[in-house]
C-alpha positions as CSV (number, residue, x, y, z in Angstrom):
1,M,174.0,151.0,70.4
2,E,175.7,148.6,72.8
3,I,175.2,151.0,75.7
4,A,171.5,151.3,74.8
5,A,171.1,147.6,74.5
6,A,172.8,147.1,77.9
7,V,170.6,149.7,79.5
8,A,167.4,148.1,77.9
9,S,168.4,144.6,79.0
10,G,169.1,146.0,82.5
11,A,165.8,147.6,82.6
12,V,164.0,144.4,81.6
13,A,165.9,142.4,84.2
14,Q,165.1,145.1,86.8
15,N,161.4,145.0,85.8
16,A,161.4,141.2,86.0
17,R,163.0,141.3,89.5
18,T,160.5,143.9,90.5
19,Y,157.6,141.9,89.2
20,H,158.8,138.8,91.0
21,R,159.1,140.8,94.2
22,V,155.6,142.2,94.1
23,T,153.9,138.9,93.2
24,D,151.2,138.2,95.8
25,L,151.9,135.0,97.6
26,R,148.1,134.2,97.5
27,A,148.2,134.1,93.7
28,R,150.6,131.2,93.7
29,G,148.2,128.7,95.3
30,E,150.7,126.5,97.2
31,P,150.0,128.0,100.7
32,F,146.3,127.4,100.3
33,T,147.0,123.8,99.2
34,W,148.9,123.2,102.4
35,V,146.2,124.9,104.5
36,L,143.4,122.8,102.9
37,G,145.5,119.6,103.3
38,G,146.3,120.4,106.9
39,A,142.6,121.1,107.7
40,L,141.7,117.7,106.1
41,C,144.4,115.9,108.1
42,L,143.2,117.6,111.3
43,G,139.6,116.6,110.7
44,I,140.7,113.0,110.0
45,V,142.8,112.9,113.2
46,M,139.9,114.2,115.3
47,I,137.5,111.6,113.9
48,V,139.9,108.8,114.2
49,G,140.9,109.9,117.7
50,F,137.2,110.1,118.8
51,L,136.5,106.6,117.4
52,L,139.6,105.2,119.0
53,L,138.6,106.7,122.4
54,V,135.1,105.2,122.1
55,L,136.2,101.8,120.9
56,W,139.0,101.6,123.5
57,N,136.7,102.4,126.4
58,G,133.8,100.4,125.0
59,F,135.6,97.2,124.3
60,L,137.3,97.3,127.7
61,T,134.1,97.8,129.6
62,F,133.4,94.1,130.0
63,V,137.0,93.0,130.8
64,P,137.0,91.5,134.4
65,R,139.4,93.5,136.6
66,P,141.2,92.5,139.7
67,V,139.8,93.6,143.1
68,A,142.1,95.3,145.4
69,V,141.8,95.3,149.2
70,V,143.2,98.6,150.4
71,T,144.1,99.4,154.0
72,T,144.5,103.0,154.9
73,T,146.7,104.5,157.6
74,A,143.6,105.1,159.7
75,G,142.8,101.4,159.7
76,K,139.9,101.5,157.3
77,V,139.7,98.6,154.8
78,S,138.0,98.8,151.4
79,A,137.7,96.4,148.6
80,G,137.0,97.3,145.0
81,E,138.0,97.6,141.3
82,V,140.1,100.5,140.2
83,A,137.9,102.8,138.2
84,R,140.3,105.6,137.5
85,T,143.0,107.8,139.0
86,D,143.2,111.5,139.4
87,T,145.3,114.4,140.9
88,F,144.0,117.1,143.3
89,R,145.4,119.8,145.5
90,P,144.9,118.9,149.2
91,A,143.4,121.5,151.5
92,P,145.9,123.0,154.0
93,D,144.3,121.4,157.1
94,A,144.4,118.0,155.4
95,L,148.0,118.5,154.3
96,A,149.0,119.3,157.8
97,K,147.7,116.0,159.1
98,L,149.9,114.0,156.7
99,A,153.2,112.4,157.5
100,P,156.3,114.5,156.8
101,D,157.5,112.3,154.0
102,A,154.0,112.6,152.3
103,Q,154.1,116.4,152.7
104,E,157.5,116.6,151.2
105,K,156.4,114.4,148.3
106,I,153.4,116.7,147.6
107,K,155.6,119.8,147.8
108,K,157.9,118.2,145.1
109,A,154.7,117.7,143.0
110,E,153.9,121.4,143.2
111,G,151.2,120.9,145.8
112,F,149.3,118.1,144.0
113,A,148.6,114.6,145.3
114,G,147.2,111.5,143.7
115,R,144.0,109.6,144.4
116,T,142.3,106.5,143.1
117,L,138.6,105.8,142.6
118,Y,137.5,102.3,143.6
119,R,134.2,100.7,142.6
120,I,133.4,99.1,146.0
121,G,129.9,97.9,145.1
122,N,127.6,96.8,148.0
123,F,125.3,99.7,147.5
124,D,122.7,98.2,149.8
125,L,125.2,98.2,152.6
126,Y,127.4,101.3,151.9
127,S,124.8,103.5,150.2
128,E,127.6,104.3,147.7
129,D,129.0,102.6,144.6
130,F,132.4,104.3,144.5
131,R,135.0,105.6,147.0
132,W,138.0,107.9,146.6
133,I,141.1,106.9,148.5
134,D,144.1,109.2,148.6
135,D,147.4,107.6,147.6
136,N,149.1,109.2,150.7
137,E,146.6,107.4,153.0
138,I,147.2,103.9,151.6
139,K,149.0,101.7,154.0
140,S,148.8,98.5,152.0
141,T,147.2,97.0,148.9
142,E,146.5,93.3,148.5
143,Y,144.8,91.1,146.0
144,P,143.4,88.1,147.9
145,K,142.3,85.2,145.7
146,N,139.2,84.4,147.8
147,I,137.5,87.7,147.0
148,V,134.3,87.2,145.0
149,Y,132.7,89.6,142.5
150,V,128.9,89.0,142.3
151,E,126.7,90.6,139.7
152,R,123.1,90.8,141.0
153,Q,119.7,91.5,139.6
154,E,119.3,94.3,142.2
155,W,121.6,96.6,144.1
156,G,124.4,96.3,141.7
157,P,127.6,94.2,142.3
158,F,128.6,92.7,145.6
159,I,132.3,92.4,146.5
160,G,133.3,90.2,149.4
161,T,133.7,86.5,150.3
162,V,131.4,83.5,150.4
163,K,130.4,82.6,153.9
164,A,127.7,79.9,153.3
165,I,125.7,78.2,150.7
166,T,122.2,76.8,151.3
167,L,120.7,74.2,149.0
168,D,117.0,73.3,149.5
169,G,117.1,74.9,152.9
170,K,120.1,72.8,154.1
171,P,123.7,74.1,154.4
172,A,126.0,72.9,151.7
173,E,129.5,71.5,152.3
174,G,132.1,74.1,151.6
175,T,131.8,77.5,150.0
176,D,132.9,76.7,146.5
177,F,130.4,78.3,144.2
178,S,131.7,76.3,141.2
179,A,131.1,72.9,142.9
180,P,129.0,70.5,140.8
181,A,126.1,70.4,143.3
182,V,126.1,74.1,143.6
183,A,126.4,74.7,139.9
184,S,123.5,72.3,139.2
185,A,121.3,74.0,141.9
186,Y,122.1,77.4,140.4
187,S,121.1,76.3,136.9
188,E,117.8,74.9,138.3
189,A,117.2,78.2,140.2
190,L,117.7,80.2,137.0
191,A,115.3,77.9,135.1
192,R,112.7,78.4,137.8
193,G,113.2,82.1,137.6
194,K,112.8,82.1,133.9
195,R,109.6,80.1,134.3
196,V,108.3,82.7,136.7
197,R,109.0,85.5,134.2
198,E,107.2,83.5,131.5
199,I,104.1,83.0,133.6
200,E,104.0,86.7,134.7
201,R,104.7,88.2,131.4
202,D,103.1,85.8,128.9
203,E,100.5,83.6,130.5
204,I,99.1,86.0,133.0
205,G,99.5,88.7,130.4
206,N,97.4,86.7,128.0
207,V,94.7,86.3,130.6
208,N,94.6,90.0,131.3
209,H,94.6,90.7,127.6
210,E,91.5,88.6,127.0
211,V,89.7,90.1,129.9
212,E,90.6,93.6,128.8
213,R,89.5,92.9,125.2
214,A,86.1,91.7,126.5
215,R,85.7,94.8,128.6
216,L,86.5,97.0,125.6
217,A,83.9,95.0,123.6
218,V,81.3,95.9,126.2
219,R,82.2,99.6,126.1
220,K,82.1,99.5,122.3
221,A,78.7,98.0,122.2
222,E,77.5,100.6,124.7
223,L,78.8,103.5,122.6
224,K,77.4,102.0,119.4
225,S,74.0,100.6,120.4
226,G,73.3,101.8,123.9
227,R,72.9,99.9,127.2
228,D,69.4,98.6,126.3
229,S,70.6,96.8,123.1
230,Q,71.0,93.1,122.8
231,A,74.6,93.5,121.6
232,Y,75.5,95.3,124.8
233,K,73.8,92.6,126.9
234,D,75.6,89.8,125.0
235,A,78.9,91.5,125.4
236,A,78.3,92.1,129.1
237,A,77.4,88.5,129.7
238,H,80.5,87.3,127.8
239,F,82.6,89.6,129.9
240,E,81.1,88.4,133.2
241,Q,81.6,84.7,132.2
242,L,85.2,85.4,131.0
243,S,86.0,87.2,134.2
244,V,84.8,84.2,136.2
245,D,86.8,81.8,134.1
246,S,89.9,83.9,134.0
247,R,89.8,84.4,137.8
248,G,90.4,80.7,138.3
249,E,93.2,80.6,135.7
250,Y,94.8,83.7,137.2
251,E,94.7,82.1,140.7
252,R,96.3,78.9,139.4
253,L,99.1,80.8,137.7
254,T,99.6,83.0,140.7
255,A,99.9,79.9,142.9
256,E,102.4,78.4,140.5
257,V,104.5,81.6,140.8
258,Q,104.4,81.5,144.5
259,R,105.4,77.9,144.6
260,L,108.4,78.4,142.4
261,R,109.5,81.5,144.4
262,S,109.2,79.6,147.7
263,I,111.5,76.9,146.2
264,N,114.0,79.5,145.1
265,D,114.0,81.0,148.6
266,K,115.6,77.8,149.8
267,F,118.6,78.2,147.5
268,T,120.7,81.0,148.8
269,V,124.3,82.2,149.1
270,T,125.5,84.2,152.0
271,F,128.3,86.7,151.3
272,A,130.3,88.9,153.6
273,E,131.8,92.2,152.7
274,I,135.4,93.1,153.6
275,G,134.3,94.5,157.0
276,G,132.4,91.4,158.0
277,R,128.8,92.4,157.4
278,E,126.8,89.6,155.8
279,K,124.2,89.6,153.0
280,T,122.1,86.6,151.9
281,V,121.2,86.6,148.2
282,P,118.9,84.1,146.5
283,M,120.6,82.2,143.8
284,V,118.0,83.2,141.2
285,N,119.1,86.9,141.7
286,I,122.8,86.1,141.0
287,V,123.6,86.9,137.4
288,R,127.3,86.0,137.5
289,A,129.8,85.3,140.3
290,Y,133.6,84.8,139.9
291,M,136.9,85.3,141.7
292,P,138.5,88.1,139.8
293,N,142.0,87.6,141.4
294,D,142.1,83.9,140.6
295,L,140.9,83.8,137.0
296,S,142.9,82.2,134.2
297,F,143.1,83.8,130.8
298,A,140.5,81.4,129.4
299,Q,138.2,82.2,132.3
300,K,138.6,85.9,131.8
301,V,137.7,85.5,128.1
302,G,134.7,83.5,129.1
303,V,133.5,86.2,131.5
304,Y,134.2,88.9,128.9
305,F,132.1,87.2,126.2
306,S,129.4,86.2,128.6
307,R,128.9,89.9,129.5
308,W,128.8,90.8,125.8
309,G,126.1,88.1,125.3
310,E,124.1,89.5,128.2
311,F,124.4,93.0,126.8
312,L,123.2,92.1,123.3
313,I,120.2,89.8,124.1
314,S,118.9,90.7,127.5
315,E,116.9,93.6,129.0
316,P,118.4,96.4,131.1
317,R,118.4,96.5,134.8
318,E,119.5,98.8,137.6
319,A,118.2,102.0,136.0
320,N,119.7,100.9,132.6
321,T,123.3,101.0,134.1
322,E,123.6,97.2,133.9
323,G,122.2,94.3,131.9
324,G,121.4,94.4,128.2
325,V,120.0,96.7,125.6
326,F,118.2,94.4,123.3
327,P,114.9,96.4,123.4
328,A,116.9,99.5,122.4
329,I,118.6,97.7,119.5
330,F,115.2,96.5,118.2
331,G,113.6,99.9,118.6
332,T,116.5,101.6,116.8
333,L,116.4,99.2,113.9
334,A,112.6,99.2,113.6
335,M,112.4,103.0,113.7
336,T,115.2,103.5,111.2
337,L,113.7,101.0,108.7
338,L,110.2,102.6,109.0
339,M,111.8,106.0,108.5
340,V,113.5,104.8,105.3
341,I,110.2,103.3,104.1
342,A,108.4,106.6,104.6
343,V,111.1,109.0,103.4
344,A,112.3,107.2,100.3
345,P,109.1,107.3,98.2
346,F,108.1,110.9,99.2
347,G,111.6,112.3,98.7
348,V,112.1,110.6,95.3
349,M,108.6,111.6,94.0
350,T,109.1,115.2,95.1
351,A,112.5,115.4,93.4
352,L,111.1,113.8,90.2
353,Y,108.4,116.3,90.0
354,L,110.7,119.3,90.6
355,R,113.3,118.1,88.1
356,E,111.4,116.4,85.4
357,Y,107.8,117.8,85.3
358,A,107.6,121.2,87.0
359,K,107.9,124.2,84.9
360,Q,111.1,126.0,86.0
361,G,110.3,129.4,87.4
362,R,110.0,131.5,90.6
363,L,107.6,129.1,92.3
364,V,109.9,126.1,91.8
365,A,112.9,128.1,92.8
366,F,111.0,129.1,96.0
367,V,110.2,125.5,96.7
368,R,113.8,124.5,96.3
369,I,114.9,127.2,98.7
370,S,112.3,126.1,101.2
371,V,113.5,122.5,101.0
372,N,117.1,123.6,101.5
373,N,116.1,125.7,104.5
374,L,114.2,122.8,106.1
375,A,117.5,121.0,106.4
376,G,118.6,123.7,108.8
377,V,115.6,123.6,111.1
378,P,116.5,122.4,114.7
379,S,115.5,118.8,115.2
380,I,113.5,119.6,118.4
381,V,111.2,121.7,116.2
382,Y,110.4,118.6,114.2
383,G,109.7,116.8,117.5
384,V,107.2,119.5,118.6
385,F,105.5,119.3,115.1
386,G,105.4,115.5,115.2
387,L,103.8,115.5,118.7
388,G,101.2,118.1,117.7
389,F,100.3,117.0,114.2
390,F,101.0,113.3,114.1
391,A,100.2,112.3,117.7
392,Y,97.5,114.8,118.8
393,V,95.8,115.6,115.4
394,I,96.1,112.4,113.3
395,G,96.5,110.0,116.3
396,G,93.6,111.6,118.1
397,S,91.4,111.4,115.0
398,I,92.3,107.7,114.7
399,D,91.3,107.1,118.3
400,Q,88.0,108.9,117.8
401,L,87.2,106.8,114.7
402,F,88.5,103.4,115.5
403,Y,89.2,103.2,119.2
404,P,86.5,105.2,120.9
405,E,86.0,102.5,123.6
406,R,89.6,103.0,124.8
407,L,89.2,106.7,125.4
408,P,90.2,108.7,127.4
409,N,93.3,106.4,127.4
410,P,94.9,107.2,124.0
411,T,96.0,104.4,121.6
412,F,97.5,106.4,118.6
413,G,97.0,109.8,120.2
414,T,100.3,109.7,122.0
415,G,103.9,109.1,121.2
416,G,104.8,105.8,119.5
417,L,107.0,104.0,117.1
418,L,105.0,105.1,114.0
419,W,104.9,108.8,114.8
420,A,108.6,108.8,115.7
421,S,109.4,107.3,112.3
422,L,107.3,109.8,110.4
423,T,108.8,112.7,112.4
424,L,112.3,111.6,111.5
425,A,111.2,111.1,107.9
426,L,110.2,114.7,107.8
427,L,113.5,115.6,109.3
428,T,115.5,113.8,106.7
429,V,113.3,114.2,103.6
430,P,115.3,117.4,102.4
431,V,118.4,115.3,102.3
432,V,116.8,112.7,100.0
433,I,115.2,115.4,97.8
434,V,118.4,117.3,97.2
435,A,120.5,114.1,96.6
436,T,117.8,112.7,94.2
437,E,117.7,116.0,92.3
438,E,121.4,116.0,91.8
439,A,121.4,112.4,90.7
440,L,118.6,113.1,88.1
441,A,120.5,116.1,86.8
442,A,123.6,114.0,86.3
443,V,121.9,111.7,83.9
444,P,122.9,112.9,80.4
445,R,120.3,114.8,78.4
446,S,121.2,112.7,75.3
447,M,119.8,109.6,76.9
448,R,116.4,111.3,77.5
449,E,116.4,112.6,73.9
450,G,117.3,109.2,72.5
451,S,114.6,107.5,74.4
452,L,112.0,110.0,73.3
453,A,113.2,109.8,69.7
454,C,112.6,106.1,69.8
455,G,108.9,106.7,70.6
456,A,108.9,106.2,74.4
457,S,106.7,108.4,76.5
458,K,108.1,110.8,79.2
459,W,107.2,108.4,82.0
460,Q,108.6,105.4,80.2
461,T,111.8,107.4,79.7
462,I,112.0,108.3,83.4
463,R,111.2,104.8,84.6
464,N,113.4,102.8,82.2
465,I,116.3,105.2,81.4
466,V,116.6,108.0,84.0
467,M,115.7,106.4,87.3
468,P,117.9,103.3,87.0
469,R,121.0,105.5,86.3
470,A,120.0,107.9,89.1
471,L,119.5,105.1,91.7
472,P,123.2,105.3,93.0
473,G,122.6,109.0,93.8
474,V,119.3,108.2,95.4
475,M,120.9,105.6,97.6
476,T,123.5,108.2,98.6
477,G,120.6,110.4,99.9
478,I,119.0,107.5,101.7
479,I,122.4,106.6,103.3
480,L,122.7,110.1,104.6
481,A,119.1,110.1,105.9
482,M,119.7,106.8,107.7
483,A,122.9,108.1,109.3
484,R,121.2,111.3,110.6
485,G,117.9,109.7,111.6
486,A,119.5,106.8,113.6
487,G,121.4,109.2,115.7
488,E,118.7,111.8,116.5
489,V,117.5,111.9,120.1
490,A,115.8,115.3,120.7
491,P,112.6,114.8,118.6
492,L,112.3,111.2,119.8
493,M,112.0,112.4,123.4
494,L,108.7,114.0,122.4
495,V,107.2,111.4,120.1
496,G,107.6,108.0,121.6
497,V,111.0,107.0,123.1
498,V,111.0,106.1,126.8
499,K,113.5,105.1,129.5
500,L,112.3,101.5,129.8
501,A,110.1,99.6,127.4
502,P,110.9,95.9,127.7
503,E,107.9,94.8,125.7
504,L,108.7,94.8,122.0
505,P,106.1,96.2,119.5
506,I,105.7,92.6,118.2
507,D,103.7,90.0,120.1
508,G,101.1,87.2,119.6
509,H,98.1,89.4,119.9
510,F,96.3,90.8,116.9
511,P,97.4,92.9,114.9
512,Y,100.7,91.4,116.0
513,V,102.7,94.5,115.1
514,H,101.9,97.4,117.4
515,L,103.3,100.6,115.9
516,E,101.5,102.7,118.5
517,R,103.7,101.5,121.4
518,S,106.5,103.4,123.0
519,F,110.0,102.1,122.4
520,M,113.6,102.3,123.5
521,H,116.4,103.8,121.4
522,L,120.1,103.5,121.7
523,G,120.7,107.3,121.4
524,F,118.3,108.1,124.2
525,H,119.7,105.2,126.2
526,I,123.1,106.9,126.0
527,F,121.6,110.2,127.1
528,D,119.7,108.6,129.9
529,V,122.5,106.5,131.3
530,G,125.1,109.3,131.0
531,F,123.0,112.2,132.4
532,Q,120.0,110.8,134.3
533,S,121.2,107.8,136.2
534,R,121.7,108.0,140.0
535,N,125.4,107.5,139.6
536,S,127.2,108.9,136.6
537,E,130.4,106.9,137.4
538,A,128.4,103.6,137.3
539,G,126.8,104.6,134.0
540,K,129.9,105.8,132.2
541,P,131.1,102.3,131.0
542,M,127.6,101.6,129.7
543,V,127.7,105.0,127.8
544,F,130.8,103.9,126.0
545,V,129.8,100.4,125.1
546,T,126.3,101.6,123.9
547,T,128.0,104.2,121.8
548,V,130.1,101.5,120.2
549,L,127.0,99.5,119.5
550,L,125.2,102.5,118.0
551,I,128.1,103.3,115.7
552,T,128.4,99.7,114.7
553,L,124.7,99.5,114.0
554,V,124.7,102.6,111.8
555,A,127.8,101.5,110.0
556,V,126.3,98.1,109.2
557,M,123.1,99.7,107.8
558,N,125.1,102.2,105.8
559,A,127.4,99.4,104.5
560,A,124.5,97.4,103.3
561,A,123.1,100.5,101.5
562,I,126.6,101.3,100.0
563,I,126.9,97.7,98.7
564,I,123.6,98.1,96.9
565,R,124.7,101.5,95.5
566,N,128.0,100.1,94.2
567,R,126.2,97.2,92.5
568,L,123.9,99.7,90.8
569,K,126.9,101.7,89.7
570,R,128.6,98.7,88.2
571,R,125.4,97.7,86.4
572,F,125.1,101.0,84.5
573,V,128.8,101.9,84.3
574,G,129.0,101.7,80.5
575,S,125.4,102.5,79.6
576,Q,125.8,106.1,78.4
577,F,125.9,107.6,74.9
């Protein structure tokens, strides 16, 4: 008996050990937990790393940097900001021309040498913005305090020294750009330049608008009543009289512009680049001028925030590589808000019908599958559809019905803010439908039954019981739609976004809000500056800082929606039975 018990216990232990050995590791679960956790950490690190890269480069874009004067062994002198450094492998013939110590240094670095990219500016003189200088060719590097960095309205920055200042056609004493007399003259020149832009854009624009409206009234009377009608004759007479009156006003405004410009031509600054060539710049064309190698910390902070202010509230210049992006900010906000206004009611109504009213069956299942598949359609396809259906079909019909006098020039029959918003609404409506359906399904059935049992109708139950408790989920869908729509670029390139549109879709002319106009968008601005500018190096800082702005804008809009969603959650947190 004891032997049998020992044998039996040994067999059980052996079986237990055998069972432990053959247990599949995948059945225990711990390895998969570590894999999933590692994947999550990797994703977080990638996202955080990307954001840090963008934020670092974006916020450092407007920091004033010192200007180095570099003298090469060949005697060539260059002045510029350090843009970046790089390593390269010199060609054998170039390596043979170097000094023996430089050759030995390159051999120790396994055949690689260093070089630095300097932003030398002065494009109108050099025909280049940047210049590579090999480290082995540098004889000396200096940072003279009299070097001036000038930001201009045209031709980009100028780097050099101040040779002379002319005030009202007379040479000024000294070359200090910050002297009180020079600073006062500079402020007055900027005021005159602002007045010129107001006259050209607003006052002359108003005159042209009135004349154009009278001309269109003549064309409209001709189409409606014919050339022999009294309405046509009255409209033509009014147009002729208005043309005569406006011609005098136009000449007066033009003369005022010429007078202001002639005054500004007498206030100039003559700069000299590091090689001695001179360039005379009117004060009105100078955006900012400072000595980068002689700035205190407070002055650097002032230049930094001055650049940020210009970036946020002014218009772009120099092919969008400099200046501001205010039209793009306005266009992005307006398009996103219009998209939300369009997508929210249609998405919610569709989800309500599918979840609460439609009889569940094959047809409803097919509709749900189709909605889910729409979320995977490439965005450029939506752009083609928006251009063909919204712009050409609906917009063309609107032009035929309401704006026949403007044809063949389209009004709504081309890309614009309205059609871009509706196109992105179609792009994001599947997200809202799916999120709303999930939110409706999460409302307990007992709440619906309790409401119906109390005598409420189905619509009263949905309006007063179901929808208030589903609103947090609906807001989640709208947040996702906003995030996707604000960053889309491909469809916008077909339905309204343009490279430069300084005129906002809001002005003082009826109907005051012009949704048919083209607009600028931060996403397209990034694409344009990064891939379509004449110099990608000059546009790279603007790419980073505009990306920071777009991320911030989307984050602010999402944060506002999240705050509303959380308040709705707290409101109904205990309202279930």
